N, C-alpha and C positions, 0 to 999 in steps of 0.2 A: 797520759796514763794516770797521773795523779789527779788531774781534773775530773776524769771519768769516774775514778773511784770515789772521790768526794761527792760528786753529783749523784752517783748511785746510792751512797749512804744517806744523802739528804732525802732522796725519793722514798727509800725504805722507811726512814724515820717519820716522814710526813704521812705516809699511809698508816703507820702505827698510830700516830696522833689522831688521824681522822677516825679510825676504827675505835679508838679509846673514847673519843668525844661522843660518837654515836652510841656506843655501848653504855656510856655514863647516863645518857638520857633515859635509859631503861633500867639500869641497875644502880643509879646514883642514890636512890632513896635508901637502899641497904648499905651502900658503901659510905654514905655521908656520915653516919654515926661512927663508923670506924675511923674515918679520916679526921673527925673532930677529936678523937682520943690521941692518935699519933699518926705521923706521916712517915714512919719507918717502914720501907718496903721489905726489909729483912725480918720483920716481926712475923714469925710463923704462926703465932696464936691468932692472927687476924686473917679471916678468909674473905678476900675481896671477890665480888661477883662480876666485876668488869672482865670482859673476855681477854683483855690485855694484861690482866693480873694487877699486882700492886702498883707497878710503875705506870700502867695505863690509868688506873683510878686516881693516883696522885697527880699525874699530868693533867687529866681532865678537870679535876677539882681546882687545880691552880689556875688554869686558863679560863674555865667557865664561871669561876667565882671570884678569885682574887684579881683577875685581869679584866678582860673585855666581855665576859658573858657569852651569849650566843654568837656575837660578832667574831669570836675566836675561830669559828668554823672557816673563816677566810684565810687563816694562817696556813693550814696544810696545802690548799691549792696553790698558793703563791710559792711555797717551798718546793712543791712538785715542779712548777714551772722553772724555778731556779735550778733544781737538780737536772732537769732535762736539758736546760741551756748549758750547764757545765759539762754534761755528757755529749754535747754537740749533736743531739738528736733533732732538736728544733732550734730555730733562731728567734729569740724574743728580745724586745727592748726592755731590759730589766728595770732600768731607772723609772721609766714611765709607769710600768706595771706596779712597781713598788709604791710609787706615789698614789696611784689609783686604789690599790688594795688597802694601803694604810689610811688614806682619807675616808674611804668607805667604812672601814672597820671602826674608826673613831666615831663617825657619825651614827652608825648602827648601835654602837655601845650606848651612846647618850640617848638615842631614840628609844631603845628598848627600856632603858632605865626610866625615861620620862613616862612611857606607857605604864610601867610598873608603879610609878609614883601616882599616876592618875587613877589607875585601876589596881589596887593592891591585892590582886588575887593570888600572887605567888610569894607572899610574905614568908610563909613557912616552907617554901620549896627548897629543894636541895640544889637548885640552880638559880643564881642571880642573873636575871635576864640581861642586864647591862653590865654585870660585873662591878667590882669596886670602883673601877675607873668611871663608868657611866654614873653610878650612884653619887660619887664625889662631885663630878661636874654638874649634875642636876641640882645637887644640894647647894652648891655655890651660886649657880645662875638663878635659881628660884629666890634665893635670899637677896640678890642684887637687882634683878630685873623682873622677878615674878614669873609665874607660869606662862602668861601671854608673851612676855619677852623671850622666854625659852623657846616657845613654839616658833616665834618669828626668827630667832637665831638659827633654829634647825632648818627652817624654810630657806633662809638666805644661804646657809651652808650648802643645802641640797642644790639650789640653783647654780651657785658658783661651781660646784662639783660637776654638774651636768654640762655646764658651758665648757669647762676644761675637758670633759670627756668628748664633747662634740659641739662645734660652733652652730650646728643646726638647731640646737636648743634655743638660741636667741630668736631664730625665725619662728619656731613653734610658739614661743611665748608672745612674740609680737602679734602673730595671727590670732592667738587666743584672746589677747587684750583688745584687739580691733574687732572681735566677733566676726571674723571673716567666714566662719562656717555658716553664718546666716545668709551670706551672699550667694552661697552655692545652692541654696534651696530654690527650686524651680517655682516662680511665682504662680504660674498657671496651675501646677500640680497642688501647691499649697491652697490655692483658692478652691479647687475642686474638693479637696479634703475638708475644708471648712464648710462648704456648701453641703457636702454629704452629711457632716455631723449635724448641721442645722435641720436637714430634712429628716434624719433619723429621730431627732428630738421632737419634731412636730408630729411625726407618725406615732411615736410613743404617747404623746399627749392626747392625740385623737383617740387612740385605743382605750386610754383610761376613761375618757369622757363617754 
């Protein structure tokens, strides 16, 4: 009974967060200036435009700017899974899903921050693409190993994550490095295609002459 109640509360709060995040993407420009002044949700003089009110605007600002940026959108889905598991509606392996969601969120945070670093289009935006976490990691890694090293680190991280997600990733990478897709090309069909291209080129030359 207690587990069901806690799970239901988690699901409701998760949906609230998700709606607040989505709303902030559209109303954040107006709410950002208010949030820079104060984060007091009981301040009646401030009219937040977020559909979830002051609490929604503050929560969205905190997660989308101070924490993980757009990667924070992964938090509500995991909490919904956790709540449904506690309500015993579905059975999930929570530990594995927690690891997968957490690792992906951290990678996305740094990736978005790196994109913002390379293409500073959103410098004056009300949303930090990678959040303060991503900005801090990118700043440290670019100082230590430079931007090429950061890209390499992101690639290595992504490969390790995909391998953990499915061992089939190893087979795909091996086949790609061996250029196995070239072996699947029918030689006779490829030859006919090349001959046809040559014939078309000769005909176009003759027409010009």
